[in-house]
N, CA, C and O of each residue as an XYZ file, in Angstrom:
936
protein
N      57.779    -74.374     -9.644
C      58.935    -75.001     -8.997
C      59.675    -74.017     -8.098
O      60.237    -74.402     -7.073
N      59.671    -72.732     -8.494
C      60.379    -71.735     -7.684
C      59.741    -71.574     -6.309
O      60.432    -71.235     -5.349
N      58.416    -71.814     -6.196
C      57.752    -71.724     -4.898
C      58.244    -72.809     -3.951
O      58.170    -72.660     -2.731
N      58.744    -73.895     -4.518
C      59.317    -74.974     -3.713
C      60.777    -74.685     -3.382
O      61.204    -74.876     -2.243
N      61.542    -74.226     -4.367
C      62.984    -74.068     -4.198
C      63.383    -72.797     -3.456
O      64.303    -72.818     -2.640
N      62.693    -71.688     -3.737
C      63.115    -70.408     -3.157
C      63.104    -70.401     -1.630
O      64.087    -69.958     -1.037
N      62.032    -70.873     -0.948
C      62.084    -70.912      0.523
C      63.224    -71.777      1.059
O      63.779    -71.478      2.116
N      63.577    -72.844      0.344
C      64.706    -73.674      0.761
C      65.994    -72.871      0.714
O      66.800    -72.924      1.643
N      66.190    -72.118     -0.382
C      67.427    -71.351     -0.565
C      67.576    -70.248      0.465
O      68.698    -69.850      0.780
N      66.457    -69.739      1.003
C      66.529    -68.673      2.005
C      67.092    -69.180      3.332
O      67.601    -68.404      4.140
N      66.995    -70.480      3.541
C      67.447    -71.070      4.809
C      68.806    -71.730      4.656
O      69.682    -71.569      5.505
N      68.979    -72.478      3.562
C      70.253    -73.142      3.319
C      70.388    -73.359      1.811
O      69.466    -73.870      1.176
N      71.520    -72.977      1.240
C      71.679    -73.058     -0.214
C      72.103    -74.436     -0.680
O      72.250    -74.656     -1.883
N      72.303    -75.372      0.241
C      72.528    -76.765     -0.123
C      71.417    -77.610      0.496
O      70.977    -77.342      1.613
N      70.972    -78.616     -0.223
C      69.913    -79.464      0.318
C      69.866    -80.787     -0.431
O      70.459    -80.944     -1.498
N      69.154    -81.720      0.153
C      68.864    -83.000     -0.495
C      67.385    -83.010     -0.844
O      66.535    -82.873      0.035
N      67.080    -83.172     -2.117
C      65.702    -83.266     -2.570
C      65.393    -84.732     -2.871
O      66.064    -85.366     -3.684
N      64.385    -85.248     -2.213
C      63.994    -86.636     -2.415
C      62.868    -86.719     -3.442
O      61.882    -85.985     -3.361
N      63.029    -87.624     -4.410
C      62.001    -87.881     -5.409
C      61.273    -89.156     -4.997
O      61.857    -90.239     -4.974
N      59.990    -89.013     -4.674
C      59.210    -90.147     -4.184
C      57.856    -90.171     -4.886
O      57.025    -89.290     -4.666
N      57.637    -91.168     -5.721
C      56.369    -91.351     -6.415
C      55.929    -90.066     -7.125
O      56.457    -89.741     -8.188
N      54.976    -89.337     -6.554
C      54.441    -88.159     -7.230
C      54.747    -86.863     -6.470
O      53.939    -85.934     -6.462
N      55.923    -86.811     -5.831
C      56.274    -85.583     -5.134
C      57.775    -85.455     -4.930
O      58.505    -86.447     -4.921
N      58.228    -84.195     -4.766
C      59.554    -83.874     -4.269
C      59.406    -83.508     -2.797
O      58.356    -83.016     -2.386
N      60.436    -83.740     -2.008
C      60.431    -83.277     -0.629
C      61.851    -82.937     -0.199
O      62.818    -83.519     -0.689
N      61.962    -81.984      0.725
C      63.272    -81.608      1.229
C      63.128    -81.005      2.619
O      62.105    -80.403      2.946
N      64.167    -81.174      3.432
C      64.212    -80.614      4.780
C      65.547    -79.902      4.968
O      66.605    -80.479      4.718
N      65.494    -78.652      5.408
C      66.709    -77.875      5.650
C      66.585    -77.177      7.002
O      65.509    -77.131      7.598
N      67.699    -76.641      7.470
C      67.712    -75.930      8.759
C      68.723    -74.805      8.711
O      69.675    -74.844      7.933
N      68.509    -73.795      9.553
C      69.510    -72.743      9.710
C      70.739    -73.321     10.397
O      70.677    -74.390     11.004
N      71.851    -72.610     10.298
C      73.109    -73.125     10.854
C      73.025    -73.374     12.355
O      73.662    -74.293     12.870
N      72.230    -72.547     13.068
C      72.117    -72.714     14.517
C      70.992    -73.662     14.914
O      70.802    -73.935     16.100
N      70.244    -74.164     13.936
C      69.198    -75.144     14.227
C      67.933    -74.571     14.834
O      67.059    -75.331     15.251
N      67.810    -73.244     14.897
C      66.618    -72.643     15.507
C      65.414    -72.650     14.565
O      64.289    -72.404     14.998
N      65.642    -72.928     13.287
C      64.554    -73.012     12.318
C      64.770    -74.225     11.429
O      65.801    -74.352     10.769
N      63.788    -75.112     11.420
C      63.803    -76.276     10.543
C      62.634    -76.147      9.578
O      61.520    -75.807      9.976
N      62.898    -76.420      8.315
C      61.888    -76.235      7.273
C      61.741    -77.515      6.463
O      62.722    -78.071      5.969
N      60.490    -77.977      6.336
C      60.193    -79.148      5.503
C      59.168    -78.743      4.453
O      58.151    -78.124      4.767
N      59.449    -79.100      3.201
C      58.559    -78.714      2.110
C      58.354    -79.873      1.155
O      59.260    -80.676      0.932
N      57.151    -79.956      0.588
C      56.856    -80.962     -0.432
C      56.264    -80.277     -1.656
O      55.580    -79.260     -1.547
N      56.536    -80.846     -2.807
C      56.026    -80.335     -4.076
C      55.339    -81.496     -4.792
O      55.992    -82.461     -5.191
N      54.033    -81.398     -4.950
C      53.264    -82.469     -5.573
C      53.373    -82.404     -7.092
O      53.219    -81.335     -7.684
N      53.636    -83.533     -7.713
C      53.822    -83.619     -9.151
C      52.548    -84.086     -9.837
O      51.763    -84.845     -9.268
N      52.356    -83.628    -11.054
C      51.203    -84.095    -11.827
C      51.469    -85.474    -12.426
O      50.549    -86.271    -12.611
N      52.745    -85.747    -12.728
C      53.131    -87.050    -13.283
C      54.115    -87.732    -12.339
O      54.998    -87.066    -11.799
N      53.987    -89.037    -12.124
C      54.899    -89.739    -11.209
C      56.305    -89.836    -11.788
O      56.480    -89.913    -13.004
N      57.308    -89.831    -10.906
C      58.688    -90.030    -11.350
C      58.894    -91.505    -11.681
O      58.185    -92.371    -11.167
N      59.864    -91.780    -12.537
C      60.087    -93.151    -12.974
C      60.646    -94.020    -11.851
O      60.323    -95.205    -11.765
N      61.484    -93.438    -10.987
C      62.031    -94.181     -9.855
C      62.418    -93.211     -8.748
O      62.737    -92.049     -9.003
N      62.385    -93.707     -7.515
C      62.765    -92.875     -6.370
C      64.253    -92.553     -6.444
O      65.061    -93.354     -6.913
N      64.590    -91.364     -5.970
C      65.984    -90.933     -6.055
C      66.210    -89.810     -5.052
O      65.258    -89.251     -4.507
N      67.468    -89.489     -4.816
C      67.842    -88.349     -3.979
C      68.787    -87.457     -4.764
O      69.790    -87.920     -5.306
N      68.458    -86.176     -4.819
C      69.272    -85.211     -5.536
C      70.020    -84.346     -4.529
O      69.403    -83.649     -3.724
N      71.341    -84.392     -4.575
C      72.173    -83.612     -3.660
C      72.520    -82.289     -4.334
O      73.428    -82.218     -5.161
N      71.781    -81.242     -3.967
C      71.867    -79.954     -4.647
C      72.941    -79.088     -3.987
O      72.788    -78.728     -2.820
N      74.031    -78.736     -4.698
C      75.107    -77.933     -4.083
C      74.770    -76.453     -3.954
O      75.223    -75.797     -3.016
N      73.971    -75.913     -4.895
C      73.593    -74.501     -4.864
C      72.152    -74.375     -5.347
O      71.885    -74.388     -6.548
N      71.234    -74.255     -4.402
C      69.815    -74.162     -4.768
C      69.558    -72.891     -5.573
O      68.814    -72.913     -6.553
N      70.176    -71.779     -5.158
C      69.971    -70.505     -5.856
C      70.427    -70.588     -7.314
O      69.811    -69.983     -8.191
N      71.488    -71.323     -7.574
C      71.983    -71.487     -8.944
C      71.014    -72.325     -9.774
O      70.809    -72.058    -10.958
N      70.424    -73.332     -9.153
C      69.435    -74.160     -9.843
C      68.206    -73.327    -10.190
O      67.650    -73.469    -11.279
N      67.779    -72.461     -9.273
C      66.628    -71.590     -9.526
C      66.891    -70.704    -10.744
O      66.017    -70.528    -11.593
N      68.102    -70.150    -10.820
C      68.441    -69.252    -11.926
C      68.366    -69.951    -13.273
O      67.841    -69.389    -14.234
N      68.886    -71.173    -13.355
C      68.886    -71.855    -14.645
C      67.479    -72.319    -15.029
O      67.139    -72.350    -16.211
N      66.662    -72.679    -14.038
C      65.290    -73.071    -14.329
C      64.460    -71.871    -14.796
O      63.524    -72.026    -15.581
N      64.805    -70.681    -14.311
C      64.055    -69.484    -14.679
C      64.278    -69.056    -16.120
O      63.493    -68.272    -16.655
N      65.325    -69.548    -16.757
C      65.558    -69.173    -18.161
C      64.757    -70.049    -19.117
O      64.713    -69.775    -20.316
N      64.120    -71.105    -18.598
C      63.305    -71.982    -19.440
C      61.948    -71.328    -19.658
O      61.248    -71.057    -18.682
N      61.552    -71.066    -20.888
C      60.282    -70.365    -21.130
C      59.045    -71.216    -20.916
O      57.964    -70.677    -20.676
N      59.178    -72.543    -20.999
C      58.019    -73.420    -20.867
C      57.558    -73.510    -19.417
O      58.368    -73.435    -18.492
N      56.252    -73.669    -19.228
C      55.706    -73.870    -17.883
C      55.903    -75.302    -17.411
O      56.106    -75.546    -16.222
N      55.844    -76.248    -18.341
C      55.999    -77.662    -17.993
C      57.428    -78.084    -18.307
O      57.821    -78.142    -19.472
N      58.210    -78.382    -17.261
C      59.632    -78.692    -17.408
C      59.865    -80.174    -17.141
O      59.391    -80.717    -16.144
N      60.600    -80.820    -18.041
C      60.980    -82.221    -17.864
C      62.496    -82.294    -17.737
O      63.222    -82.014    -18.691
N      62.969    -82.672    -16.553
C      64.394    -82.806    -16.304
C      64.791    -84.279    -16.343
O      64.085    -85.141    -15.821
N      65.918    -84.544    -16.964
C      66.446    -85.902    -17.032
C      67.461    -86.081    -15.902
O      68.471    -85.380    -15.857
N      67.195    -87.009    -15.003
C      68.070    -87.242    -13.849
C      69.121    -88.279    -14.209
O      68.797    -89.438    -14.468
N      70.384    -87.859    -14.223
C      71.502    -88.761    -14.472
C      72.197    -89.061    -13.144
O      71.770    -88.574    -12.097
N      73.254    -89.853    -13.180
C      73.913    -90.283    -11.945
C      74.539    -89.117    -11.187
O      74.549    -89.119     -9.957
N      75.061    -88.122    -11.901
C      75.726    -87.010    -11.218
C      75.278    -85.641    -11.712
O      75.934    -84.642    -11.416
N      74.179    -85.569    -12.455
C      73.714    -84.270    -12.925
C      72.251    -84.324    -13.366
O      71.685    -85.388    -13.619
N      71.669    -83.128    -13.444
C      70.353    -82.946    -14.050
C      70.565    -82.394    -15.449
O      71.454    -81.574    -15.676
N      69.752    -82.845    -16.372
C      69.927    -82.420    -17.755
C      68.595    -81.966    -18.338
O      67.550    -82.580    -18.120
N      68.671    -80.867    -19.088
C      67.485    -80.360    -19.781
C      67.862    -80.057    -21.224
O      68.941    -79.534    -21.501
N      66.962    -80.391    -22.135
C      67.252    -80.156    -23.537
C      65.975    -79.809    -24.286
O      64.964    -80.502    -24.171
N      66.033    -78.729    -25.052
C      64.941    -78.339    -25.938
C      65.553    -77.699    -27.178
O      66.776    -77.625    -27.296
N      64.727    -77.241    -28.089
C      65.239    -76.591    -29.288
C      65.960    -75.291    -28.955
O      66.865    -74.868    -29.674
N      65.549    -74.663    -27.855
C      66.099    -73.358    -27.503
C      67.217    -73.417    -26.469
O      68.172    -72.643    -26.538
N      67.100    -74.345    -25.498
C      68.012    -74.360    -24.348
C      68.459    -75.788    -24.054
O      67.691    -76.744    -24.163
N      69.706    -75.891    -23.683
C      70.240    -77.172    -23.200
C      71.207    -76.866    -22.063
O      72.064    -75.993    -22.193
N      71.068    -77.594    -20.931
C      72.017    -77.384    -19.840
C      72.199    -78.655    -19.020
O      71.377    -79.572    -19.049
N      73.318    -78.672    -18.284
C      73.594    -79.711    -17.295
C      73.852    -79.026    -15.954
O      74.591    -78.046    -15.870
N      73.229    -79.562    -14.919
C      73.454    -79.048    -13.563
C      74.001    -80.210    -12.737
O      73.299    -81.193    -12.500
N      75.254    -80.095    -12.302
C      75.912    -81.212    -11.631
C      75.530    -81.295    -10.156
O      75.374    -80.281     -9.475
N      75.387    -82.511     -9.693
C      74.988    -82.815     -8.317
C      76.195    -83.279     -7.512
O      77.224    -83.657     -8.073
N      76.054    -83.247     -6.190
C      77.078    -83.787     -5.311
C      76.820    -85.267     -5.052
O      75.722    -85.769     -5.290
N      77.836    -85.948     -4.565
C      77.697    -87.362     -4.236
C      76.907    -87.520     -2.938
O      76.841    -86.599     -2.124
N      76.315    -88.683     -2.758
C      75.567    -88.982     -1.534
C      76.482    -88.890     -0.320
O      77.652    -89.268     -0.377
N      75.928    -88.378      0.783
C      76.658    -88.319      2.043
C      77.362    -87.007      2.307
O      77.775    -86.747      3.437
N      77.509    -86.166      1.284
C      78.180    -84.882      1.483
C      77.252    -83.888      2.187
O      77.685    -83.133      3.058
N      75.980    -83.896      1.804
C      74.990    -83.029      2.426
C      74.149    -83.845      3.397
O      73.619    -84.894      3.032
N      74.024    -83.376      4.615
C      73.214    -84.051      5.625
C      71.918    -83.280      5.862
O      71.947    -82.092      6.183
N      70.792    -83.954      5.704
C      69.501    -83.333      5.997
C      69.256    -83.380      7.494
O      69.610    -84.370      8.134
N      68.660    -82.339      8.079
C      68.362    -82.351      9.518
C      67.360    -83.438      9.851
O      66.432    -83.703      9.087
N      67.556    -84.058     10.987
C      66.643    -85.119     11.423
C      65.418    -84.505     12.074
O      65.525    -83.814     13.087
N      64.268    -84.755     11.498
C      63.015    -84.251     12.070
C      61.935    -85.309     11.851
O      61.689    -85.737     10.724
N      61.303    -85.719     12.932
C      60.242    -86.712     12.835
C      58.897    -86.035     12.676
O      58.318    -85.558     13.653
N      58.395    -85.989     11.449
C      57.127    -85.309     11.198
C      55.983    -85.991     11.939
O      55.043    -85.330     12.379
N      56.062    -87.298     12.077
C      55.020    -88.018     12.820
C      55.032    -87.617     14.291
O      53.981    -87.538     14.929
N      56.237    -87.363     14.831
C      56.333    -86.943     16.231
C      55.747    -85.549     16.430
O      55.178    -85.253     17.481
N      55.887    -84.695     15.420
C      55.308    -83.357     15.517
C      53.794    -83.428     15.666
O      53.193    -82.620     16.373
N      53.187    -84.395     15.000
C      51.740    -84.550     15.076
C      51.286    -84.979     16.468
O      50.129    -84.779     16.837
N      52.201    -85.569     17.239
C      51.857    -86.060     18.568
C      52.031    -85.000     19.658
O      51.628    -85.210     20.802
N      52.630    -83.866     19.300
C      52.851    -82.809     20.284
C      51.520    -82.168     20.664
O      50.691    -81.890     19.798
N      51.318    -81.938     21.945
C      50.133    -81.237     22.425
C      50.441    -79.733     22.424
O      51.178    -79.237     23.276
N      49.875    -79.035     21.471
C      50.093    -77.599     21.373
C      49.073    -76.874     22.244
O      47.900    -77.244     22.299
N      49.548    -75.833     22.920
C      48.711    -75.102     23.868
C      47.797    -74.085     23.180
O      46.649    -73.899     23.583
N      48.315    -73.431     22.143
C      47.597    -72.332     21.505
C      47.766    -72.403     19.997
O      48.849    -72.715     19.501
N      46.682    -72.109     19.260
C      46.732    -72.118     17.798
C      46.019    -70.881     17.257
O      45.032    -70.421     17.830
N      46.529    -70.354     16.151
C      45.890    -69.217     15.481
C      46.380    -69.158     14.041
O      47.309    -69.872     13.663
N      45.744    -68.295     13.234
C      46.140    -68.106     11.850
C      46.924    -66.815     11.698
O      46.536    -65.773     12.227
N      48.022    -66.892     10.976
C      48.880    -65.731     10.726
C      48.841    -65.423      9.236
O      49.290    -66.233      8.426
N      48.313    -64.267      8.866
C      48.174    -63.903      7.458
C      49.440    -63.228      6.938
O      50.280    -62.756      7.704
N      49.547    -63.198      5.605
C      50.678    -62.525      4.964
C      50.668    -61.039      5.298
O      51.726    -60.421      5.410
N      49.473    -60.461      5.457
C      49.372    -59.040      5.801
C      49.940    -58.759      7.189
O      50.620    -57.754      7.396
N      49.659    -59.654      8.139
C      50.214    -59.487      9.490
C      51.733    -59.603      9.471
O      52.427    -58.857     10.161
N      52.244    -60.538      8.683
C      53.696    -60.668      8.556
C      54.306    -59.404      7.966
O      55.358    -58.947      8.414
N      53.637    -58.834      6.950
C      54.134    -57.605      6.325
C      54.169    -56.452      7.319
O      55.109    -55.658      7.324
N      53.129    -56.361      8.169
C      53.106    -55.317      9.189
C      54.294    -55.441     10.137
O      54.916    -54.443     10.500
N      54.600    -56.664     10.530
C      55.730    -56.893     11.428
C      57.044    -56.497     10.760
O      57.907    -55.883     11.388
N      57.190    -56.851      9.492
C      58.414    -56.508      8.765
C      58.568    -54.996      8.688
O      59.660    -54.468      8.899
N      57.475    -54.298      8.387
C      57.534    -52.833      8.317
C      57.853    -52.227      9.682
O      58.606    -51.259      9.782
N      57.276    -52.805     10.726
C      57.526    -52.295     12.072
C      58.953    -52.489     12.527
O      59.432    -51.760     13.395
N      59.642    -53.463     11.953
C      61.020    -53.737     12.375
C      61.964    -52.608     11.991
O      63.033    -52.471     12.585
N      61.581    -51.782     10.989
C      62.424    -50.648     10.624
C      62.398    -49.579     11.713
O      63.325    -48.778     11.831
N      61.320    -49.576     12.513
C      61.237    -48.661     13.656
C      61.957    -49.243     14.867
O      62.787    -48.578     15.487
N      61.629    -50.496     15.196
C      62.255    -51.148     16.357
C      63.539    -51.830     15.907
O      63.692    -53.046     16.020
N      64.450    -51.024     15.400
C      65.673    -51.561     14.784
C      66.734    -51.977     15.797
O      67.761    -52.538     15.416
N      66.499    -51.712     17.082
C      67.498    -52.041     18.095
C      67.339    -53.459     18.637
O      68.109    -53.899     19.491
N      66.343    -54.159     18.135
C      66.103    -55.511     18.635
C      66.008    -56.503     17.489
O      65.623    -56.152     16.374
N      66.362    -57.737     17.777
C      66.188    -58.825     16.809
C      65.249    -59.888     17.379
O      65.298    -61.056     16.992
N      64.381    -59.447     18.321
C      63.454    -60.370     18.976
C      62.006    -59.944     18.743
O      61.701    -58.760     18.600
N      61.132    -60.938     18.708
C      59.694    -60.693     18.717
C      59.087    -61.561     19.811
O      59.450    -62.727     19.967
N      58.156    -60.979     20.569
C      57.510    -61.687     21.672
C      56.052    -61.953     21.278
O      55.306    -61.028     20.957
N      55.664    -63.228     21.309
C      54.306    -63.633     20.955
C      53.499    -63.849     22.228
O      53.934    -64.568     23.128
N      52.320    -63.225     22.306
C      51.452    -63.385     23.476
C      49.999    -63.338     23.032
O      49.707    -62.991     21.887
N      49.097    -63.682     23.927
C      47.659    -63.601     23.636
C      46.926    -63.173     24.907
O      47.478    -63.249     26.005
N      45.676    -62.720     24.749
C      44.897    -62.296     25.908
C      43.618    -63.124     26.021
O      43.360    -64.004     25.200
N      42.822    -62.828     27.053
C      41.622    -63.612     27.327
C      40.528    -63.418     26.274
O      39.584    -64.205     26.210
N      40.651    -62.383     25.456
C      39.679    -62.153     24.382
C      40.040    -62.881     23.095
O      39.316    -62.782     22.105
N      41.150    -63.612     23.098
C      41.562    -64.361     21.923
C      42.453    -63.611     20.966
O      42.791    -64.130     19.902
N      42.842    -62.396     21.320
C      43.743    -61.623     20.466
C      45.184    -62.117     20.632
O      45.615    -62.451     21.735
N      45.914    -62.156     19.520
C      47.318    -62.571     19.541
C      48.169    -61.381     19.116
O      47.842    -60.680     18.158
N      49.265    -61.162     19.839
C      50.109    -60.000     19.590
C      51.549    -60.428     19.312
O      52.036    -61.433     19.828
N      52.203    -59.635     18.486
C      53.639    -59.777     18.266
C      54.306    -58.468     18.590
O      54.018    -57.455     17.951
N      55.206    -58.458     19.582
C      55.867    -57.226     20.005
C      57.351    -57.288     19.696
O      58.055    -58.206     20.116
N      57.807    -56.297     18.959
C      59.225    -56.171     18.657
C      59.875    -55.335     19.748
O      59.679    -54.122     19.817
N      60.649    -55.994     20.596
C      61.317    -55.332     21.711
C      62.388    -56.265     22.247
O      62.692    -57.287     21.632
N      62.962    -55.916     23.395
C      63.924    -56.792     24.059
C      63.782    -56.587     25.565
O      64.173    -55.553     26.105
N      63.222    -57.580     26.222
C      62.970    -57.477     27.659
C      64.253    -57.496     28.478
O      64.225    -57.217     29.677
N      65.368    -57.820     27.854
C      66.641    -57.879     28.570
C      67.430    -56.572     28.470
O      68.489    -56.429     29.081
N      66.909    -55.632     27.701
C      67.598    -54.352     27.536
C      66.695    -53.208     27.961
O      65.471    -53.313     27.878
N      67.284    -52.137     28.407
C      66.516    -50.950     28.776
C      66.571    -49.917     27.663
O      67.482    -49.923     26.835
N      65.580    -49.029     27.656
C      65.527    -47.927     26.692
C      65.559    -48.416     25.238
O      66.248    -47.853     24.387
N      64.790    -49.482     24.984
C      64.700    -50.027     23.625
C      63.346    -49.635     23.036
O      62.307    -49.901     23.641
N      63.352    -49.004     21.858
C      62.099    -48.685     21.183
C      61.356    -49.984     20.870
O      61.967    -50.988     20.503
N      60.024    -49.952     21.020
C      59.250    -51.170     20.795
C      57.981    -50.842     20.021
O      57.511    -49.705     20.026
N      57.441    -51.845     19.364
C      56.174    -51.709     18.653
C      55.439    -53.040     18.728
O      56.043    -54.100     18.565
N      54.124    -52.980     18.978
C      53.328    -54.191     19.104
C      52.189    -54.171     18.089
O      51.491    -53.169     17.931
N      52.019    -55.298     17.408
C      50.926    -55.464     16.461
C      49.993    -56.576     16.930
O      50.426    -57.565     17.522
N      48.714    -56.394     16.655
C      47.788    -57.512     16.809
C      47.865    -58.323     15.526
O      47.472    -57.853     14.459
N      48.374    -59.547     15.637
C      48.595    -60.367     14.443
C      47.432    -61.316     14.172
O      47.338    -61.883     13.083
N      46.546    -61.494     15.154
C      45.363    -62.333     14.960
C      44.314    -61.929     15.998
O      44.647    -61.579     17.130
N      43.051    -61.982     15.596
C      41.983    -61.606     16.538
C      41.173    -62.813     16.988
O      40.077    -62.681     17.534
N      41.736    -63.991     16.747
C      41.061    -65.212     17.195
C      42.095    -66.317     17.359
O      42.932    -66.537     16.484
N      42.024    -67.004     18.484
C      42.907    -68.145     18.704
C      42.183    -69.178     19.545
O      41.174    -68.880     20.183
N      42.698    -70.378     19.542
C      42.126    -71.457     20.337
C      43.167    -71.948     21.332
O      44.370    -71.839     21.092
N      42.699    -72.484     22.443
C      43.615    -73.024     23.436
C      43.870    -72.070     24.581
O      43.042    -71.215     24.896
N      45.029    -72.228     25.199
C      45.369    -71.465     26.397
C      45.857    -70.055     26.055
O      46.334    -69.789     24.952
N      45.721    -69.175     27.028
C      46.275    -67.823     26.909
C      47.803    -67.893     27.042
O      48.324    -68.582     27.919
N      48.502    -67.185     26.175
C      49.965    -67.093     26.287
C      50.263    -65.882     27.165
O      50.534    -64.790     26.665
N      50.209    -66.085     28.459
C      50.405    -64.980     29.403
C      51.861    -64.556     29.465
O      52.169    -63.367     29.548
N      52.752    -65.534     29.423
C      54.183    -65.253     29.413
C      54.642    -65.226     27.959
O      54.706    -66.278     27.323
N      54.966    -64.044     27.413
C      55.299    -63.932     25.992
C      56.427    -64.871     25.576
O      57.410    -65.047     26.297
N      56.265    -65.467     24.402
C      57.266    -66.380     23.850
C      58.234    -65.585     22.975
O      57.825    -65.044     21.948
N      59.522    -65.502     23.367
C      60.488    -64.759     22.554
C      61.036    -65.620     21.416
O      61.392    -66.782     21.609
N      61.095    -65.022     20.230
C      61.584    -65.718     19.040
C      62.512    -64.775     18.288
O      62.300    -63.562     18.282
N      63.531    -65.326     17.660
C      64.422    -64.537     16.806
C      63.612    -63.978     15.638
O      63.032    -64.743     14.867
N      63.567    -62.658     15.501
C      62.725    -62.056     14.475
C      63.231    -62.344     13.067
O      62.445    -62.319     12.121
N      64.517    -62.614     12.907
C      65.059    -62.928     11.589
C      64.358    -64.148     10.987
O      64.242    -64.269      9.767
N      63.895    -65.044     11.853
C      63.175    -66.221     11.374
C      61.863    -65.822     10.711
O      61.437    -66.461      9.749
N      61.220    -64.772     11.214
C      59.983    -64.286     10.609
C      60.260    -63.647      9.249
O      59.431    -63.731      8.343
N      61.404    -63.020      9.108
C      61.779    -62.482      7.803
C      61.915    -63.612      6.782
O      61.461    -63.499      5.644
N      62.544    -64.691      7.210
C      62.723    -65.845      6.327
C      61.367    -66.424      5.932
O      61.129    -66.727      4.763
N      60.483    -66.574      6.913
C      59.172    -67.155      6.654
C      58.354    -66.290      5.705
O      57.586    -66.811      4.896
N      58.514    -64.974      5.798
C      57.748    -64.058      4.941
C      58.099    -64.240      3.471
O      57.296    -63.888      2.607
N      59.278    -64.781      3.163
C      59.685    -65.010      1.779
C      58.964    -66.186      1.137
O      59.114    -66.429     -0.061
N      58.186    -66.915      1.922
C      57.477    -68.079      1.378
C      56.317    -67.689      0.471
O      55.848    -68.498     -0.329
N      55.850    -66.430      0.600
C      54.738    -65.947     -0.219
C      53.474    -66.781     -0.018
O      52.748    -67.063     -0.971
N      53.220    -67.173      1.242
C      52.018    -67.926      1.596
C      50.981    -66.951      2.130
O      51.311    -66.076      2.930
N      49.734    -67.089      1.702
C      48.679    -66.162      2.129
C      48.378    -66.270      3.614
O      48.085    -65.270      4.268
N      48.452    -67.503      4.154
C      48.144    -67.678      5.571
C      48.807    -68.938      6.111
O      48.807    -69.987      5.467
N      49.370    -68.812      7.307
C      49.931    -69.948      8.025
C      49.035    -70.286      9.217
O      48.492    -69.395      9.871
N      48.889    -71.570      9.487
C      48.309    -71.980     10.764
C      49.464    -72.153     11.742
O      50.426    -72.872     11.472
N      49.346    -71.476     12.889
C      50.435    -71.442     13.871
C      50.023    -72.201     15.119
O      48.906    -72.043     15.612
N      50.930    -73.027     15.628
C      50.657    -73.837     16.819
C      51.846    -73.694     17.770
O      52.997    -73.864     17.369
N      51.557    -73.385     19.022
C      52.611    -73.095     19.996
C      52.552    -74.066     21.170
O      51.489    -74.300     21.744
N      53.699    -74.620     21.513
C      53.848    -75.419     22.732
C      54.706    -74.629     23.701
O      55.908    -74.467     23.487
N      54.087    -74.135     24.771
C      54.808    -73.338     25.758
C      55.837    -74.195     26.487
O      56.954    -73.747     26.745
N      55.460    -75.416     26.814
C      56.349    -76.301     27.557
C      57.612    -76.634     26.763
O      58.710    -76.655     27.319
N      57.456    -76.892     25.467
C      58.603    -77.239     24.631
C      59.289    -76.007     24.045
O      60.362    -76.112     23.451
N      58.662    -74.835     24.216
C      59.216    -73.598     23.661
C      59.380    -73.712     22.146
O      60.426    -73.376     21.591
N      58.329    -74.191     21.496
C      58.363    -74.465     20.057
C      57.148    -73.854     19.383
O      56.043    -73.869     19.926
N      57.369    -73.319     18.196
C      56.282    -72.801     17.370
C      56.292    -73.550     16.036
O      57.341    -73.688     15.406
N      55.131    -74.028     15.611
C      54.982    -74.758     14.360
C      54.098    -73.941     13.423
O      53.002    -73.529     13.805
N      54.570    -73.703     12.190
C      53.795    -72.976     11.196
C      53.606    -73.855      9.971
O      54.565    -74.414      9.439
N      52.356    -73.971      9.529
C      52.049    -74.805      8.366
C      51.275    -73.976      7.347
O      50.343    -73.253      7.698
N      51.673    -74.090      6.079
C      50.995    -73.364      5.024
C      51.097    -74.108      3.705
O      51.911    -75.019      3.554
N      50.265    -73.715      2.755
C      50.279    -74.353      1.434
C      49.933    -73.331      0.368
O      49.252    -72.339      0.629
N      50.417    -73.592     -0.839
C      50.136    -72.741     -1.984
C      50.192    -73.598     -3.232
O      51.249    -74.119     -3.587
N      49.047    -73.746     -3.904
C      48.939    -74.598     -5.080
C      49.403    -76.012     -4.722
O      48.763    -76.682     -3.911
N      50.505    -76.471     -5.313
C      50.950    -77.847     -5.052
C      52.144    -77.919     -4.102
O      52.846    -78.930     -4.073
N      52.382    -76.868     -3.332
C      53.490    -76.846     -2.372
C      52.943    -76.803     -0.947
O      52.056    -76.006     -0.643
N      53.471    -77.659     -0.079
C      53.107    -77.677      1.339
C      54.361    -77.408      2.169
O      55.414    -77.997      1.928
N      54.236    -76.519      3.142
C      55.386    -76.100      3.936
C      55.138    -76.255      5.424
O      54.035    -76.017      5.917
N      56.183    -76.657      6.130
C      56.139    -76.735      7.596
C      57.409    -76.123      8.165
O      58.516    -76.567      7.861
N      57.239    -75.102      8.992
C      58.365    -74.474      9.695
C      58.287    -74.856     11.170
O      57.221    -74.775     11.780
N      59.405    -75.267     11.737
C      59.520    -75.553     13.162
C      60.498    -74.536     13.755
O      61.685    -74.538     13.428
N      59.986    -73.672     14.627
C      60.762    -72.561     15.172
C      61.014    -72.793     16.657
O      60.083    -73.046     17.422
N      62.261    -72.707     17.053
C      62.609    -72.828     18.473
C      62.608    -71.457     19.122
O      63.220    -70.518     18.613
N      61.914    -71.346     20.250
C      61.897    -70.079     20.977
C      63.233    -69.814     21.644
O      64.016    -70.734     21.877
N      63.491    -68.542     21.952
C      64.731    -68.157     22.625
C      64.632    -68.423     24.118
O      63.552    -68.326     24.703
N      65.748    -68.756     24.728
C      65.803    -68.944     26.171
C      66.105    -67.608     26.831
O      67.077    -66.938     26.480
N      65.253    -67.218     27.804
C      65.487    -65.945     28.498
C      65.438    -66.172     30.003
O      65.610    -65.230     30.776
């Protein structure tokens, strides 16, 4: 469950979790809207009825769930709280009323209709390299994504709008499909830090140059994640 909740908490500590048949789902966004995150958690057993849980503090929910020693957790959903009871532990986690938390509007079906120019795979190791490199290129909060005619994809930590800025470039993928990204796509690097907390082995990345949008999709066990990243305007 923490693999579902923790990435949500890194982006926004309040969220609406929808209970639908045999899965949980939630959509959150950063305050500036430059990163939208949608995640689903597949259940082994179906829920008794569809519902929406208005979570006031995701990080607090994670903490209380982590004290439960059992791997299989059964939560009782009441009108204004979640309840858990066993011989060892009993707790209530209170929810907010409907309408207080607004989920970002994102049409997942519309995302499927977007014509992406370039696609490649981004591994956890490549993300780690970028994070380590950011300690050197500490004067910038931008990363520029580009590719060449040989199919190599690069991520460069720099700032094209500033002079005398230390920079570092990594090859993040040695194979891509689609068009060459000749004009580097600038993205807020903090978004990559957030994505790295997902603990996903590999993301499939899809870029639309015209829309200035990057889509990252990954999965781990019974969790599926989709990040929608807006490029910076330069």
